[in-house]
N, C-alpha and C positions, 0 to 999 in steps of 0.2 A: 578070616578076615582081623578080628578084631587080635586074638589071640598072637598074631604076626606083628601088629602094631604094638601090643603090650611088651613083648618080647623086645622089639627095637630101642621102645623107652627105657626099660631096665636095662639094654644094654648101654645107653649113651648116657644114662644117670649112675651105672658104674664105673665108666669111665672118666666122668668128671670127677666122681670121688676119688678116683685114683690119681687123677692130676692134682685134688685136691692135697692128698695125703703125700704126697711127694716133696712140695716144698717146705722146707723146714725156716720158719722165721724170715723169707724172702732173702736169706744167705746162701749163694754158690760158689763152687769152685771153676773156672774154666782150666781146662788144662788145653794148650797150645803144642801139637807135635809139628816142629817147621825146620822141613830139609830143604834139599834144593830139589828133590823130587817131585814131592807133595807137601800140603801143608793137612794135618785132622786137628777139628776143633772138637772137644768132647766137655762135655757139662756136666758136671755132678751137682748132687747137694751135698750137705755136710758131711752126710751119713755114708755120701759112696756111692748112691746108687744114681745112675745114667739119668739123664732126662731127655738129652738131645746130644749126637755126634754127626757132624756135618765134617765133610774134607772135599778138598779141590775137586776132588776124581766125580762128587757127587754131584757138582756145581756146573760142571765144564764137561764137555764133549772132547775135547782134544787134550790127549794126554800131556804135549809138550805145555800147557797152557798151567795144569796142574799148581805148580810150585809161584807163581808169578801175583805180586801183593794185589791185584785186582783182583783176581778168583780170589785169593783169602778174604778180601772184604767183604762178597759178595756171602762168603760162605758163614763169615763171623755173623753177618745182618740175619740171615737165616736162623742161625743159631741163638743169635738176642732174641728173636721174635717167640722163638717157640720155649725160652726162657724165661719169658714176661707173661705168657700165657699160662705158666705153673705157678707163677708169681714171685720168680727171682726179682728183685731190684739191684742189689747189691752183690759184686763177685770176686774172690779173691783169683788171680791170672798166675797161673805157673808155666812158665814157656819152655821147653825140652827140645833137644836135638838129638842126633842121631851122637853116638857115646864117641868123645874121642875130638869132637870138630869145635873149633874155636867159638864158632856163633851159631845162631839159630839162621832157619832159611832166610829167603828175602818176605816170606808172605807173614810172618811173625807180627811186625811192628803196625803195617798194613790193619791186621786182624785186632789188634788192641785198641787201635786208633778208631776202627769200625765199632767195636764195642762200645766204647765210652760215647761214642756219639750216637747210638740206637737209646741211650738214657741208661744205661747199665751203670752204677755207681761202682768204679773200680778201688777196692780198699786197699788192695797190697799187688806186686807185682815182682813174682819170683823166678830166677833163672835156674832150671835144674838140670841143666846139661852134664851126664855123668863124665868125669874127669879119670881116664887112665893114670894107672899108679906103678906101673912097673910091670904088670901083667905074667903070663905064663913066658916059659924059659923059652929063649929062639931056638929052632932046631939046629941040629950040625956039629954040637962039640964044640971043644975048646978051640978048634980052629978054623970054623967055620966049613961051610959045604965043598967039599972038593968038586970039581965037575972034571 
């Protein structure tokens, strides 16, 4: 019995040491990937090590609600709580979306607002949506596809 209890104590001590090692100066990066189908919130430290990853699908049962601002707000709240446990209090926010889209999905703004409400200091917000510039050659030759 004593050996089992000692093993549990050492495992819990190892987990707390890992959590302490993860935070670097209390600053992290929040990657928000927001489309019209889902919102994914991924928090890393400055070295790129994952602290937590929460999505709309993990927050709600209904697939039609995954991209709504309300579900994005709850996902951001859960992610912020996990970041605070590790010791992160300031974040850089990077918002991305599907390449070629003109704007991020409906959950991005709600997620940023929720992170701020949870007490995380937002240092910078950067939109990193990939913009296609030409792309590959269209199929069909000079006169197009003949039907």
